[in-house]
N, C-alpha and C positions, 0 to 999 in steps of 0.2 A: 261454284266452289265454296263461297261464303255461306251459302244456305246449308251445305253439307256439314260444314264445321259447326255451325249453330245447332244443327240437329244432334250431332254427336255430343255436344256439351250438355244438352238437355237430357239425353239418355243417361249420360254418366252422372248427372245430378240425381236422377231417380234411382239408377242402379250402378253403383261404382264398379261392380264386378262384371260389367257388360261384356268386355272383351274376353274375360275368362270363360263366361258362359258360351260365347260364340265359339271359342276354340274347342271347348269340351264337346259341344253339340256337332260341329262340323268336322272335327278332326279326331279327337280321342274316342268319342262314342259313335262314330260314323261306321256302320257295318259294311258299307260299300268301299271302304278305303283299301288300298293295296300297300302291304308292308314289304319293303325291300331291304335286305341286309347286305352290306358291302363287306367283302373279305379281301384283305391285302394279298395280292399275288406277287411274292417275292421274285419270281422268275419273269414277270411280265416284260420288264424293260429289255432284258437280254434276248428273250424270245421275239419281241417286237423288232429290235434292231437286226436280229438274224434274218427274220422274214423279209424285212425291208431291203436288206442287202441282197438277198436272193432275187427279189423283184427287180431291183435296180440293175443287177447284173444280167438277168435274163433280157430286160428291155434294152440294155446297152448292146448286148450281143446281137439281138435281133435287129436293132437299128443299124449297127455296123454292117451286118450281113446285107441288109436291104440296100444301104448306100453303096457298098462295094459292088453288089450285083448290078445296080443301075449305072454306076460310073465306070466300071472296069473296061467295058468295050469302048466307051467314049475316050477314056484316057489312053487306051492303046492306039486308037485311030486318029485322035486329034493332035497328038504331040507332033507328028510328022507334018501336020498342016500349019503348025505355029511358025511364024517368022519372028526373028528378033526385032525387026522394025515395028511389027504390030505391038509388041510389048512396050517399046519406047513411046509409040504414038498414043498409047492408052493413058499415060499419066505424065508425060513430059511436055508441059506447055510452058514455055519461057515467060517469065514475068518482066515487068518494067522495074529495073533496079535504079534507085535514086539515091543521091547523096553518098557515094562511095560505100554502098551496101547498108545504109541506115534504114531504108524503106524498100520493101518488095511489094509491088502492086500487081495484082492479077485481075484482069478484066474477065469476070465470070457472070453467067446469068443467074443472079441471086434474087431476082424478083423485087428489086428496090430495097433489099435489106443489105446493110453495110456490116461486114465482119472484120474486126480489127484484132490483131494479136500483137502484143508487145512482149518481147523476150528480153530478159536480163541475164547475161552470162556472167557468173560470179567468179571473181578471182579467188583461187583456192590455196595459193601459196602463203598462208598466214596462220599464226597460231590460234586465231579466233574461230577457226573452221569448226572445231569440235562443239563450240557453243552456238554456232549459227543455226542449227535446227530449232533452238529455243526461239530465235527470232521468227523463223518460218512458221512455227506453231501459232505465234501471236499475230503475224502479219495479215491484214485484211479483216480483223475481227474487233478492232478497237475504235472504229469510226474515223472520220477524217475532218480536218480543218474546223475543229470545234464542234462538229456534229457527232451525235451518238451513232452507234452502228445501226440502230433501228431507223433513225432519221435518214441516214445515208442509203440504207436499203430501200426505203420508201421512195427516195428520189430516183434511184436506179430502176425500180419497178415501174415508176410513172412514165419515164421517158426512154427506156431501153428494153431490150429483151434479155437483159441480165449481164452481169460481169462475174467471171470466176477466175480462180487462181490455181495453177497446176505446177508441178515440179518435174523436171526431166533430168535424169542422170545418164550420161552417155560417155563412151570411150572415144578415143581418137579414131579417125578413119584408117590411119596407117601407122600409128605409133603405139607401143605398149606403155609409154611413159607419160601419157596424158589422159586426163579424164575431165569431164565438163559437168557443171551444175547450171541448169537453166531454170529461172523462174518465168512462168508464162502467165500473163494477164490477158484474158481474152473476153471480148464483149461483142454485142451485136445490137443494132437498132435500125429503124427505118431511116432512109437517107436524110429526111428532114430533121432528124434528131441526132445526126452524126456529131454535131458540135457538142451536144450534151454528153454523148458517149465519150468523146476524147477528153472533155473537161473532167468527168468523173474518174476516168483512168489516170489522168494526170494527178488529180488530188490523191488518189490511192497511192501513187508512187512518191510524190513530193511532199504531201501534207498529212501523213498518218498521225493519228493521236497516240503519242507515246508518253503519256504524262500520268496515267492512273495505275499505280502499282498493284492495287487490290484487284482491279479488273484483270490485269496481266496474270497475276498469280491464280486467279480463279480459272482463267482459260487454260493455263498449264496444268492445273489440278484436274480439270475436266478431261483434258486430253489423256493424262495418265490413267485416270479412272476408266475411260473408254478402252484404253489398251488392255488393261488387266481384265476387263469384263469380256472382251472379244478374243481373248487368247484361244479359247476353245475352237473358234472358227479359223483363226489365222495361224495356228501353231506350225503347220507345214510350211507356210510362206516364210515365217520368221526363221525357221530352221534352215531353209534354203539360202536366205540372205546371209545368215551367219556362216554357214559352211563355205560359201563361195568368197568370203571377204578377203582372203589372202591370195586369190587366184588372179585378180586383175585390179587395176586402179579404179575402174568403173564400179566393180562389185564392192570394193572397199569403201568407196564414197557412199554407195547406196546403203551399206550397213551402218556407217557412221551417222547418216542423216535420218534414216527411217527404220532401222533395225532394232534388235534387242539392245545393242550397244547404246543407242541414243536414249531409249526408254529407261534403262538402268541409270544412265547419267541424269536424266530428268528426275527420276525418283530420289536420287541422292540430293539433287539441287532443292527439291521440295522439302526435304527432311532436315536440311542443315539450318544453321543459325544465321545465314547471310541473305535471307530473303529480301531484306530491305535494299539490297544492292541491285534489284531487278531493273530499276530505271537507268542506272549507270551502264549496266550490261547491254540492255536493249539499245540505248543511244549509241554506244560504241559499235555495236554490230550494224546498226543502220548507217552510221557515218562512214565506217571504215570498209564495210563490205557491200551492203545492199546498194546504196546510192552511188558507189564507186564502180559498179558493174558496167559492162558493155551492153548498151541498149540498142535494139533494132526493132522494126515493126513490119507486119505484113498486112495488106489490105486486099480483101476480096469483095468486088462489087462491079456493077456495070451502070451505075446511075449517072445522071448528067453532072452531078457535082463531084465526080470522082477526082478530077484534077485539083479541085479546091481542098478536098480531104487529104490528098497526097501532100500538098504544100504544108498543111497544118501539122501533119504527122512528121514531115521532114524537119520542120522547125522545132517540134518537140524533141525529136531524137538528137538534133544538134545541141540543144540546151542540155539534155541529160548526159550527153557524152563530152561535155566541156571540162570535166575534171582532169587532173593530172594523172599520168600513168602510175600505177602502183608498183613499188619495188617488191621483188620477190623475197619472201621470208622463209620460215621453216617449212620443210616438206612434210606436213603432218600426215598425209596419206601414206607416204613411204614408211613412216614410223609405225603407223597403225597396221599396215600389212605385215611388218616384222613381228608385231605383237600377236597378230591373229594366225601366223604361220604355224604355231604350236597346235592348233585345233584341227588336226587332220581327221579326227573322229569325234563327233560331238553328239551328245544325247540330251534330249529335251523331255522333261516329264510333263505329261498332260493326261490326267485321268478322265477328261470329259471330251476329248476329240479323237478323231480317227488316228490310229497308229500309221506311221509312214516311214519310208526309207528313201533318202535322196543321195545320188552320186553327183557331185559337181565337178566339172572338168573345164579347165581354161581353153579358150579358143583364140587364135590369132586375130588381130584387128581385121575388119571386113575389107580393108584395102589389100590384104594379102590374098593371093590367088587361091591358096589352099582353104581359105575360110568358107567359101561356098560349099566345098566338099564336106566340111564338118557339119554344116547345118543340114544338108541332105542326108548324110549318114545318120545323124541324130533322129531325123524324122522316120527313116526306115526302121531303125532300131525300136522306136516307140510305137510305130504303127502295127507291128506284128511280132517282131522278134522277141521282145520282152514279155509279150502276152503268153508265151509258151511256159513261163515259170509262175504265172499267177493262178490262184485258186478262185475262179470266178464264182463258184458255188458259195464260197464264204463272203464274197463281196470285194475281193482284192481287185484293184484296177490300176492300169498304167495311165499316168498323167501325160497326155500327148502335147502339152505345152512345154516343149523340150528346151527351148533356147531363147536367149536374150541377146541379140547381136549388138545392142547398144552398150552392154557392159562386158561383152566378150566372154561369156560363160554359157556352157551347156548343162542342163539339168536332166537327169534320169530319175523320176520319182514314181514309186509304187505306193498307193494309199490303201488304208484299211487292211493292213497286213496282220496275219495271225501271230507271227513271231519275227520280230525285227532282226534278231541275230541270224536266224536261218535265212531270211530274205536277203540280208546283206551278203551272205556267203553265196547264195544262188545268183544274185545279180553280178557279183564279181566273176564268178565262174562262167556265167553266160556271156559276159562281154569279152572275156579272155578267149572264149572258144570261137569267136568270129574269125573266119578265114576267107580265102578267095573264092570259095564256093557258096558262101552264105547268101549273098545278094546277086541277083542277075541284072542284066542290062534292062530287062523289062521292069524290075522293081525300081531301079533308079529313075527310069523315064517317067513312070507313073507318079513318083514322088515329086520330081521336078515339075511335071505338068500340074499337079495339085497346087504347088506353091505359085507357079506362074498364073494359074487360073484365078487365084485370089487377087494377085497384083492386077490382073487384067479386068477385074470386076468393075462395074460402073461406080463412079465416085460422086459424092455430093459436091457440087461446084464450090461450096464454101470451104472445103477442105482440100481441094486439089493442090498438090505440091506442098502442102503444109508440113509434111514430115521432112521434106528437104530443107525447108526454112528452119524448122525447130532443131533438127539434129546438127545442122551446120555442114552436112555432107553436100557437096555440089552435085549438079546434075551429072557432070563427068564422073564423079566418084561412084554414083549409083549406076551409071551406064556400065562402068567397068565391072562392078559386082554382079549385075544381072547377066552381063555377057559371059562371065566366068561360070555362072550358074547354068546358063543355057547350054553351054558347050562342054559340060562335064562328061567324063567318061569313067569307066569302072576303075581304071588304074589310079585316077584321082581319089576315088572313094577309099580304096585300100591304102593309099598313102596316108589319108587322113586318119583311118582307123589305127594304123601302126603308130602314127604320131600321138594321138590322144591316149592310147593305151600305154604309151611309155611316159606320159606326162603325169604330174601329181594329181591324184584323185582324192577329193575330200568327201567324207561320208557324214551325213547327219540323220539321226533317227528321232522320231517322236514316239514315245511309248508310255504305258502306264507305270505307276510307281513300282509295282511288283516286278515288272519286267526290267526296269531300269537297274534295280539292285543286282540282277543276274548278268548284266552286260559287262564284259571285261574290255579293258584297253580303250574305253571311251571317256572323254571328258564330260561330266555332267554339267550342263549350263543352266544357270538360274535365269528366269525371265525378268525378275525384278531385283532391286538392290537390297531387299530385305535379307 
């Protein structure tokens, strides 16, 4: 390399225009060259998107046809051979409950890997709730116990298989007046490093670095920038959360913490003149809400040191739960539901994402017997019934992820629609036309079988029963729900249909600017505080 540089220097000393001569001989005067002229095609993007939509639609239709053909006979024949006890046996394996429910220990074949999950159920009856997502945005990103985040990450990587933080919003099992927010810290390691894992998880909870206001503001700004950057991808998701916010406490909490409402609040916070108060705010949120939550832990392993790990986890949970009970304060969620109830029809402008229409419908808590019928009905409607009104050649498609039992809401969403106003009218008319001849016993059984088949699928030993632990629903609660599901009949289905068609339906659309201007009787919602 050094030799080549010296050679070029000598050439340039003799002939300063060396590179100019090379370019002329090899490029401009080269008779063997090929000249290509590029002309901008103004229709390329629209034609490309149209062709892509057709390809996706054809593929989806073919895939659904193949799957339906392969599975139809099995679903007809196998449901009668299913027994309710088989369903329970597939995922109900009781764990060892320690310390009045502080620790749930499951002996599972995890190949000498220890899986620990610590959940923190947050008290929601307090006026700081609206600011709490600011803390959640920062939590786990500022380092611990005097270490920088990079130093802490290096320790985690060296001795464990990783530690992550997740959040779960859920409604009550049997009450419409309760919602829950759970912070989940989960990690794994080899059994020999279990002490390190517990130590790092403890530091994350008890010793987070909350002293650098510049770092905190940078994290908040980065989060807000990512939100605005990814609106194109997530527009329909945000419209779903917003439209459902007034329909249940779980949905309201989800919107407050993770929806457009939070990001608009975050944008205002970043733009105001009180940014220097971030340390005080984060400290109050940590002291009054986070560390005063109700902590519990789950353990999945079958190693020889299991009992020792159980004892250490139990000791940690007892220490974390030694705080005084918190007095109930302002019911912020109820106030928020009241504010959101005016948005029965919401329109979101998005010139860069697929247009969509979403109908959001409230559902009784899953502890109510009729709830199982709601979820089966929703699946049947989206599996085939709504497909009758979509234009698949254009690329319109029904989103089959219809329901979220944890927040007591059903969604009916059609994406990539040509005209959101026309599609809204079509969907409403189609839903209202459901009668007692729309669905058959066979339709219902096939849908129930598909749900039960997923439940009955093999599970990773490290996650068995974890949904029971995280949601707070007991085994008895889940047994009741799946029994109701297993023994549904058509009269239950039509009772559910009459019920949800008489309930309040909230509509949200995502459309381009030109179409938004033509929509009547919809509240136009801004994604940001600007």
